[in-house]
C-alpha positions as CSV (number, residue, x, y, z in Angstrom):
1,M,-17.7,-6.9,-2.8
2,I,-14.7,-8.9,-4.2
3,A,-15.2,-11.6,-7.6
4,L,-13.6,-14.5,-7.3
5,L,-13.6,-16.3,-10.5
6,S,-11.5,-19.5,-11.6
7,N,-11.5,-22.6,-13.6
8,I,-11.4,-24.9,-10.6
9,T,-14.1,-25.5,-7.3
10,I,-13.3,-22.4,-4.9
11,E,-16.3,-22.6,-2.5
12,S,-13.9,-23.4,0.4
13,L,-11.1,-20.5,-0.8
14,A,-14.0,-18.1,-1.0
15,D,-14.9,-18.9,2.6
16,A,-11.7,-18.1,3.6
17,L,-11.1,-14.9,1.5
18,S,-14.5,-13.8,3.3
19,K,-13.5,-14.5,6.9
20,T,-9.9,-12.8,5.7
21,T,-11.1,-9.6,4.3
22,G,-14.8,-9.4,5.9
23,E,-16.0,-9.0,2.1
24,E,-18.7,-10.3,0.5
25,I,-17.2,-12.6,-2.4
26,Y,-19.2,-13.8,-5.8
27,T,-18.0,-16.8,-7.3
28,S,-19.1,-18.2,-10.9
29,P,-22.7,-19.7,-10.7
30,G,-21.5,-22.7,-12.6
31,Y,-18.3,-24.9,-12.5
32,N,-15.3,-23.5,-15.1
33,T,-17.7,-20.9,-16.4
34,W,-15.1,-17.9,-15.3
35,L,-14.4,-16.8,-18.9
36,Q,-18.4,-16.3,-19.6
37,D,-17.9,-14.3,-16.4
38,L,-15.3,-12.3,-18.1
39,L,-17.0,-11.8,-21.3
40,T,-20.5,-11.0,-20.1
41,A,-18.9,-8.9,-17.1
42,D,-22.3,-9.8,-15.3
43,F,-21.3,-10.2,-11.4
44,G,-24.8,-10.1,-10.3
45,S,-26.2,-7.0,-8.9
46,T,-23.5,-5.2,-7.5
47,K,-20.2,-3.9,-9.1
48,P,-17.2,-5.8,-7.7
49,E,-14.3,-3.3,-6.0
50,A,-11.8,-6.2,-7.7
51,V,-11.7,-9.0,-9.9
52,F,-9.3,-12.2,-9.0
53,V,-9.0,-14.9,-11.5
54,I,-7.3,-17.8,-10.0
55,L,-6.5,-20.4,-12.4
56,D,-4.7,-24.3,-12.2
57,G,-2.9,-24.8,-15.3
58,K,-3.8,-28.5,-15.1
59,Q,-7.1,-27.5,-15.8
60,L,-6.8,-24.5,-18.2
61,F,-4.6,-27.1,-20.6
62,G,-6.3,-30.1,-19.9
63,D,-5.3,-33.2,-21.5
64,M,-3.3,-31.6,-24.4
65,F,-0.6,-29.9,-22.5
66,T,2.2,-32.7,-23.5
67,A,1.6,-31.9,-26.9
68,E,3.5,-29.5,-29.1
69,W,4.6,-25.9,-28.2
70,E,2.5,-24.1,-30.5
71,Q,-1.0,-25.7,-29.2
72,T,-0.1,-24.8,-25.7
73,K,0.7,-21.3,-26.7
74,Q,-2.6,-20.8,-28.6
75,V,-4.6,-21.8,-25.4
76,M,-2.7,-19.1,-23.6
77,D,-3.2,-16.3,-26.3
78,E,-6.8,-17.1,-26.4
79,T,-7.2,-16.5,-22.7
80,L,-5.0,-13.6,-22.2
81,A,-7.1,-12.2,-25.0
82,V,-10.4,-12.6,-22.9
83,I,-8.2,-11.0,-20.1
84,S,-7.2,-7.8,-22.0
85,N,-10.6,-7.5,-23.6
86,F,-12.0,-7.4,-20.2
87,T,-9.3,-4.8,-18.8
88,A,-10.0,-2.4,-21.6
89,A,-13.7,-2.7,-21.5
90,H,-14.3,-2.2,-17.8
91,K,-11.1,0.4,-16.8
92,D,-13.4,0.9,-13.7
93,I,-13.0,-2.4,-12.3
94,P,-9.5,-3.8,-11.4
95,L,-8.3,-7.3,-12.5
96,F,-5.8,-9.3,-10.5
97,V,-5.2,-12.8,-12.3
98,S,-2.6,-15.6,-11.1
99,S,0.4,-17.0,-12.1
100,L,0.5,-20.7,-13.4
101,D,2.5,-23.1,-11.3
102,L,2.6,-26.1,-13.9
103,Q,3.8,-29.6,-12.0
104,K,6.1,-31.9,-14.6
105,K,3.1,-34.6,-15.1
106,K,5.1,-36.2,-18.2
107,I,7.5,-39.3,-17.6
108,S,10.2,-38.4,-20.3
109,P,14.0,-38.4,-20.2
110,Y,16.3,-36.0,-18.4
111,I,17.2,-34.3,-21.9
112,S,13.9,-33.2,-23.4
113,A,11.9,-30.2,-23.9
114,R,10.3,-28.8,-20.7
115,I,6.9,-26.8,-22.0
116,E,5.7,-26.1,-18.5
117,H,8.8,-24.1,-17.7
118,K,8.4,-22.3,-20.8
119,A,4.3,-21.7,-20.8
120,M,5.0,-20.5,-17.0
121,S,7.4,-18.0,-18.2
122,Y,5.3,-16.7,-21.3
123,W,2.0,-16.3,-19.3
124,L,3.5,-14.4,-16.4
125,E,5.4,-11.8,-19.2
126,A,2.2,-11.6,-20.7
127,L,0.8,-10.5,-17.8
128,E,3.2,-7.9,-16.9
129,T,3.5,-6.6,-20.4
130,N,-0.2,-5.9,-20.2
131,G,0.0,-4.2,-16.8
132,I,-2.1,-6.8,-15.0
133,P,-1.4,-7.1,-11.3
134,V,-0.3,-10.9,-10.6
135,I,-1.7,-13.1,-7.6
136,D,2.0,-15.2,-7.8
137,I,0.3,-18.9,-6.8
138,A,3.7,-20.2,-8.6
139,E,5.8,-18.5,-5.6
140,L,3.5,-19.4,-2.8
141,A,3.7,-22.7,-3.6
142,A,7.7,-22.9,-4.1
143,N,7.7,-20.9,-0.6
144,I,5.3,-23.1,1.1
145,G,6.4,-26.4,-0.7
146,R,4.0,-28.3,-3.6
147,D,3.6,-31.3,-1.3
148,K,1.9,-29.0,1.4
149,F,0.2,-26.5,-0.4
150,Y,-1.6,-28.9,-3.1
151,S,-3.7,-31.9,-2.1
152,P,-3.7,-34.7,-4.6
153,R,-6.4,-36.1,-2.4
154,M,-8.9,-33.0,-2.6
155,W,-8.3,-32.7,-6.4
156,Y,-9.8,-36.4,-7.2
157,M,-12.5,-36.0,-4.5
158,G,-13.9,-32.6,-5.9
159,S,-11.7,-30.7,-8.3
160,I,-9.7,-28.5,-5.4
161,P,-6.3,-29.0,-6.1
162,Y,-5.0,-26.9,-2.6
163,S,-4.7,-28.2,0.3
164,M,-6.0,-26.3,3.7
165,T,-2.5,-24.6,3.8
166,G,-2.9,-23.6,0.5
167,E,-6.2,-22.3,0.2
168,R,-5.2,-20.0,3.5
169,A,-2.4,-19.1,1.7
170,I,-4.0,-17.6,-1.4
171,A,-6.9,-16.2,0.6
172,E,-4.1,-14.0,2.5
173,E,-2.2,-13.0,-0.5
174,I,-5.7,-11.8,-2.4
175,S,-6.2,-10.2,1.3
176,N,-2.8,-8.2,0.8
177,A,-3.7,-7.4,-2.8
178,F,-7.0,-6.3,-2.1
179,N,-5.2,-3.9,0.8
180,A,-2.7,-2.5,-1.2
181,L,-5.8,-1.8,-3.8
182,K,-7.6,0.0,-1.1
183,G,-4.6,1.8,0.2
184,R,-4.4,-0.2,3.8
185,R,-0.9,0.2,4.5
186,A,0.7,1.1,7.8
187,K,3.6,3.7,7.2
188,C,6.8,3.3,9.5
189,I,8.9,0.4,11.0
190,I,10.4,1.4,14.6
191,L,13.5,-1.1,14.8
192,D,15.4,-2.2,18.0
193,L,19.1,-2.4,17.3
194,D,20.8,-5.2,19.7
195,N,19.8,-8.3,18.4
196,T,17.4,-7.1,15.7
197,L,19.4,-5.2,13.2
198,W,22.8,-6.9,14.3
199,G,23.7,-9.7,16.7
200,G,25.0,-8.9,19.8
201,V,24.9,-5.8,21.7
202,I,26.9,-2.9,21.2
203,G,27.5,-1.4,24.5
204,E,29.2,-4.4,25.7
205,D,30.5,-6.1,22.7
206,G,31.9,-2.7,20.6
207,I,31.8,-2.2,17.0
208,G,33.8,-4.9,16.2
209,G,32.4,-7.3,18.3
210,I,28.7,-7.5,17.2
211,E,27.2,-10.1,14.5
212,L,27.2,-8.4,10.8
213,S,28.9,-9.2,7.8
214,T,28.5,-10.2,4.5
215,S,29.1,-14.5,5.1
216,K,28.1,-17.2,8.0
217,E,26.1,-15.8,10.9
218,G,26.2,-12.2,10.6
219,A,24.9,-12.2,7.3
220,R,21.5,-13.1,8.3
221,F,21.2,-9.6,10.0
222,R,22.5,-7.8,6.6
223,D,20.1,-9.9,4.6
224,F,17.3,-8.5,7.0
225,Q,18.8,-5.1,6.4
226,K,18.5,-5.3,2.9
227,R,15.0,-6.3,2.4
228,L,14.4,-3.4,5.2
229,K,16.4,-0.9,2.9
230,E,14.1,-2.2,0.0
231,L,11.1,-1.1,1.8
232,K,12.3,2.3,2.4
233,E,12.9,2.4,-1.3
234,E,9.2,1.9,-1.8
235,G,8.3,4.6,0.9
236,V,8.5,2.7,4.1
237,I,10.1,5.5,6.6
238,L,12.2,3.6,9.1
239,A,13.2,4.9,12.6
240,V,15.2,3.5,15.4
241,V,14.2,3.2,19.2
242,S,16.8,1.3,21.4
243,K,17.8,1.2,25.0
244,N,21.3,2.4,24.2
245,N,23.6,5.2,24.5
246,M,23.4,7.5,21.0
247,E,26.9,7.5,20.7
248,D,27.3,3.7,20.6
249,A,24.2,3.5,18.4
250,L,25.5,6.0,16.2
251,D,29.1,4.4,15.9
252,G,27.3,1.0,14.9
253,I,24.9,2.8,12.3
254,N,27.4,5.0,10.6
255,N,30.8,3.1,11.0
256,H,30.4,-0.9,10.9
257,P,31.6,-1.7,7.5
258,D,28.9,-4.1,6.7
259,M,25.8,-2.3,7.8
260,V,23.4,-1.6,4.8
261,L,21.2,1.1,6.5
262,R,22.9,4.1,7.6
263,G,22.1,7.1,9.4
264,D,20.1,8.9,6.6
265,D,17.7,5.6,6.0
266,F,16.2,6.7,8.9
267,V,13.8,9.4,9.7
268,A,14.6,9.7,13.6
269,I,17.0,7.6,15.7
270,K,15.8,7.4,19.3
271,A,18.7,5.8,21.5
272,N,17.9,6.2,25.2
273,W,17.2,4.7,28.5
274,E,13.4,6.0,28.2
275,P,10.7,3.3,28.1
276,K,10.0,2.1,24.6
277,P,6.4,3.2,24.5
278,A,7.0,6.8,25.4
279,N,9.7,7.2,22.7
280,I,7.4,5.6,20.1
281,E,4.6,8.2,21.8
282,A,7.0,11.2,21.2
283,L,7.6,9.9,17.8
284,S,4.3,9.9,16.8
285,K,3.8,13.5,17.6
286,E,7.0,14.3,16.1
287,L,6.2,13.0,12.6
288,N,2.5,13.5,13.1
289,L,1.4,10.1,12.3
290,G,-0.9,7.9,14.1
291,L,0.0,4.8,16.2
292,D,-1.5,2.5,14.4
293,S,0.7,3.7,11.3
294,F,4.0,2.2,13.3
295,V,4.9,-1.3,13.0
296,F,7.6,-2.2,15.9
297,I,10.2,-4.7,15.3
298,D,11.9,-6.0,18.6
299,D,13.6,-9.1,19.4
300,N,12.7,-8.8,23.2
301,P,9.2,-10.4,24.1
302,V,9.4,-8.0,27.3
303,E,9.5,-5.0,25.2
304,R,7.1,-6.1,22.6
305,E,4.2,-6.9,25.8
306,A,5.0,-3.7,27.1
307,V,4.2,-1.5,23.5
308,K,1.2,-4.2,23.1
309,I,0.0,-3.2,26.9
310,A,0.6,0.4,26.5
311,L,0.3,1.4,22.8
312,P,-2.4,-1.3,21.6
313,Q,-2.8,0.9,18.3
314,A,0.6,0.0,17.4
315,I,1.3,-3.5,15.2
316,V,3.6,-5.4,16.9
317,P,4.3,-8.5,15.1
318,E,6.1,-11.8,16.7
319,F,10.1,-11.9,16.2
320,P,11.2,-15.2,14.5
321,K,12.7,-17.5,17.1
322,D,15.3,-18.5,14.9
323,T,17.4,-15.2,13.4
324,A,17.9,-17.3,10.3
325,N,14.2,-16.6,9.3
326,L,15.0,-13.0,9.4
327,E,15.2,-12.2,5.8
328,K,11.7,-14.3,5.3
329,F,10.0,-12.2,8.4
330,A,11.1,-9.1,6.6
331,I,9.3,-10.0,3.2
332,E,6.2,-11.5,5.2
333,I,5.9,-7.9,7.1
334,S,6.4,-6.2,3.7
335,R,3.3,-8.5,2.4
336,K,0.9,-8.4,5.3
337,Y,1.4,-4.8,6.5
338,F,2.9,-2.5,3.5
339,P,1.1,-4.1,0.4
340,T,1.4,-1.5,-2.5
341,L,-0.4,-1.6,-6.0
342,R,2.2,0.7,-7.6
343,L,4.8,3.2,-6.4
344,T,4.4,7.1,-6.8
345,S,6.9,9.6,-7.2
346,E,6.1,10.6,-3.3
347,D,6.9,7.1,-2.0
348,T,10.2,7.2,-3.2
349,K,10.7,10.4,-1.7
350,K,9.3,9.5,1.4
351,T,12.3,9.8,3.8
352,E,13.6,12.7,2.2
353,Q,10.3,14.0,2.7
354,Y,10.5,13.8,6.6
355,Q,13.9,14.3,6.9
356,L,13.6,17.9,5.2
357,E,10.8,18.5,7.6
358,A,13.2,18.4,10.8
359,R,14.9,21.1,8.6
360,R,11.9,23.2,8.3
361,S,11.1,22.8,12.2
362,E,14.5,23.9,13.2
363,L,13.7,26.8,10.9
364,K,10.4,27.3,12.7
365,K,12.1,27.6,16.1
366,S,14.2,30.4,15.2
367,A,11.7,32.5,13.7
368,L,9.9,35.3,15.4
369,T,6.1,35.0,14.1
370,L,4.4,32.3,12.1
371,E,4.2,35.2,9.3
372,E,7.7,35.4,9.3
373,Y,8.4,31.6,9.4
374,L,5.9,31.2,6.3
375,K,7.5,34.0,4.2
376,S,11.1,32.6,4.8
377,L,9.8,29.1,3.3
378,E,9.5,30.5,0.0
379,M,6.7,28.2,-1.0
380,K,5.5,27.7,-3.9
381,L,2.0,25.8,-5.0
382,T,1.5,24.3,-8.2
383,I,-2.2,23.5,-9.0
384,R,-3.7,21.7,-11.9
385,E,-6.8,19.6,-13.0
386,I,-5.5,16.0,-12.9
387,D,-4.1,14.0,-15.8
388,E,-3.3,10.1,-16.1
389,N,0.0,10.6,-14.2
390,D,-1.8,11.8,-11.3
391,I,-4.7,8.9,-10.6
392,A,-2.5,7.1,-8.5
393,R,-1.2,9.5,-6.1
394,A,-5.0,10.9,-6.1
395,A,-6.3,7.5,-4.9
396,Q,-3.3,7.1,-2.5
397,L,-4.2,10.5,-1.0
398,T,-7.9,9.8,-0.4
399,Q,-6.9,6.5,1.4
400,K,-4.5,7.6,3.3
401,T,-5.5,11.4,4.6
402,N,-7.3,11.3,7.7
403,Q,-7.1,14.5,9.7
404,F,-7.4,17.3,7.0
405,N,-9.9,15.3,5.1
406,L,-13.2,17.2,5.0
407,T,-15.1,13.9,4.6
408,T,-12.9,11.0,4.6
409,R,-14.2,9.5,1.4
410,R,-12.2,6.5,-0.2
411,F,-11.5,6.0,-3.9
412,T,-8.8,3.5,-5.6
413,E,-7.3,4.1,-9.2
414,S,-10.1,2.9,-10.8
415,D,-12.8,5.4,-9.3
416,I,-10.8,8.3,-9.5
417,R,-10.5,7.5,-13.5
418,E,-14.1,7.0,-13.5
419,I,-14.7,10.5,-12.0
420,K,-12.4,12.1,-14.1
421,D,-13.5,11.1,-17.1
422,S,-17.2,12.3,-16.1
423,P,-18.3,15.2,-17.5
424,N,-20.2,16.5,-14.3
425,C,-16.9,16.2,-12.1
426,R,-13.4,17.6,-11.7
427,I,-10.8,16.8,-10.1
428,W,-7.9,19.7,-9.1
429,I,-4.3,18.6,-6.9
430,G,-1.8,20.9,-5.7
431,E,1.9,20.4,-5.4
432,L,4.2,22.3,-3.0
433,E,8.0,23.1,-2.6
434,D,9.8,25.3,-0.7
435,K,13.3,26.1,-0.6
436,F,14.1,23.1,0.9
437,G,13.1,20.7,-1.3
438,S,9.3,19.3,-2.7
439,Y,6.6,18.2,-0.4
440,G,5.1,16.3,-3.6
441,K,1.8,16.2,-4.6
442,V,-0.4,17.1,-0.9
443,I,-3.6,18.7,-1.6
444,L,-6.9,17.4,-3.4
445,A,-10.1,18.2,-4.7
446,I,-13.2,16.2,-5.9
447,V,-16.1,18.6,-7.4
448,K,-19.1,17.5,-8.6
449,I,-21.3,20.0,-11.1
450,E,-24.9,20.2,-10.9
451,G,-26.1,22.7,-13.4
452,E,-25.4,26.4,-11.8
453,K,-24.0,24.6,-8.5
454,A,-21.0,22.9,-7.3
455,V,-20.4,20.5,-4.9
456,I,-17.4,19.9,-3.3
457,D,-17.4,15.8,-2.7
458,T,-13.6,15.9,-1.2
459,F,-11.2,18.3,0.1
460,L,-8.2,17.0,1.6
461,M,-4.6,18.0,2.6
462,S,-1.5,15.6,3.8
463,C,-0.7,16.7,7.3
464,R,2.7,17.6,6.5
465,V,1.8,20.5,5.3
466,M,-0.9,21.6,7.6
467,G,-0.2,25.3,8.9
468,R,0.7,26.8,6.2
469,N,-2.2,28.1,4.7
470,V,-1.9,26.1,1.3
471,E,-5.9,24.8,2.0
472,T,-6.6,28.7,1.8
473,D,-5.2,29.3,-1.7
474,F,-6.0,26.0,-3.2
475,L,-9.8,26.7,-2.4
476,V,-9.7,30.2,-3.9
477,H,-8.2,28.9,-7.3
478,I,-11.1,26.3,-7.6
479,E,-13.5,29.0,-6.5
480,K,-12.2,31.2,-9.6
481,E,-12.3,28.3,-11.7
482,L,-15.9,27.3,-11.1
483,A,-17.1,30.8,-11.4
484,K,-15.2,31.2,-14.9
485,D,-17.3,28.4,-15.9
486,G,-20.9,30.0,-15.1
487,I,-20.7,28.1,-11.3
488,R,-23.2,30.6,-9.1
489,E,-23.3,28.5,-5.7
490,I,-20.5,26.1,-4.0
491,I,-21.7,23.4,-1.4
492,G,-18.9,22.1,1.0
493,E,-19.5,19.0,2.6
494,Y,-18.2,18.4,6.3
495,I,-18.6,14.8,7.6
496,P,-17.0,14.6,10.8
497,T,-14.9,11.4,12.1
498,S,-13.1,10.6,15.5
499,R,-9.5,11.8,13.1
500,N,-10.8,15.0,11.4
501,S,-12.1,17.3,13.9
502,V,-9.3,19.6,13.1
503,V,-11.1,20.7,10.4
504,D,-14.6,21.2,11.9
505,S,-14.4,24.8,11.2
506,F,-12.8,25.2,7.8
507,W,-16.0,26.1,5.8
508,K,-16.7,28.9,8.3
509,N,-13.2,30.2,8.5
510,Q,-13.5,30.3,4.6
511,G,-16.5,32.4,4.5
512,Y,-19.0,29.4,3.7
513,Q,-22.4,29.7,5.6
514,D,-24.2,27.1,7.4
515,S,-26.9,25.5,5.4
516,S,-28.0,22.6,7.4
517,E,-28.6,21.9,11.0
518,D,-26.3,19.4,11.4
519,K,-23.5,21.7,10.3
520,N,-22.5,19.0,7.8
521,L,-23.3,21.2,4.6
522,W,-21.7,24.8,4.0
523,S,-22.5,27.2,1.0
524,K,-21.0,30.3,-0.5
525,N,-22.5,32.5,-3.2
526,L,-20.1,33.3,-5.9
């Protein structure tokens, strides 16, 4: 359930949000009672998974907005105090607050104080300082245009400031933020080259003939690459699938002076004449990623349709008809398919980690046995109970891990923090490295204590380290720690899904005994 609070009428916005997210939406029982909702934290019978506060600046300040700055600031400070008190008292409920979009309403000379600009900046800076995620209404209004975003007619009829276009935009932005909170994010962008990353066909036009430059027509492709580079730095991996000769493709990528993306920005480059769906399937196996993790971007509608038909799990957005909109397209792709609440250290190293995995694969080919290969990696596993710095990554692991995940229970950062602080729960995380570099934090267990019995509620590991026996050492460490604390019996859970059959015999292989008819509970006497 999502709580949607506001100082304006939001019934139609709540309906749009419900359709967009598929979630039940709680709204305040009375008009402009959002402050009371935050003060009482009473959202009906169900605790919300997140609270979104959407505020209209005109309604917040009323007729006094044209007054002095100190009065304006006082209203904001009092409102911000309620917001801050709620976040401090309810760390288990994520809170998002809108920016303020304050339109100039006062007739005034060109040389005069613009309190609305100062107020918008003050409000936004206060939210950022307090670590409160922002639904940027002002930016949405600017991008769409205030004349299209707002409806004066609806305001005077029913205290609804937004047009249908504005409400849809807000609902989509809240949905994106909620997806970020829940870790619903694709993982890889697969890119065509000709007329996608640059203009023209490099095999025909040569490196000097393609459109790519710092100004004029070629700048649209360069700006597109800049936004893709930013996505890569936020943990999105990039790959190329192009019908081209590899020599021509690499020449353009690595030698054109105005390329932003170079060879080391991609985890794979498949430039050949094979059907693109076949190349994408091969990439899925090489990276060990599900097809639903891929967003395929190609200017050619025939190629897009081929991928849609052959690989319906993959995401295939429409390419802009006018390439002047490429930069806007990249931003839309980012918000819709790659929303993120915050970056972890693992996110910033994602491309490097996949590139290192390719080097490990080469080493594996030369090893005579699996044992010899594992020994040659010189692995080191560091295990500890989580602290505050691990919470974001722990939540991320529960949200993204599907294959080596015994129960596939999903948790937000607030959930993880609540579990961590519980006297009857313990959470361990493991960080792996080898001679090539660090894999990052890749394995996690959540354990609930019930007297002299412990129940392993969650046990998961990143698919990138499967086959390295990490899970066995991790579990042995947890068993020893629990035994020290007087635990006599451990119960391990397994809930089968369409994706986690790889671990269906995990508990049996670790010496646990079947203790239920459906083989969902396994026990071990310590």
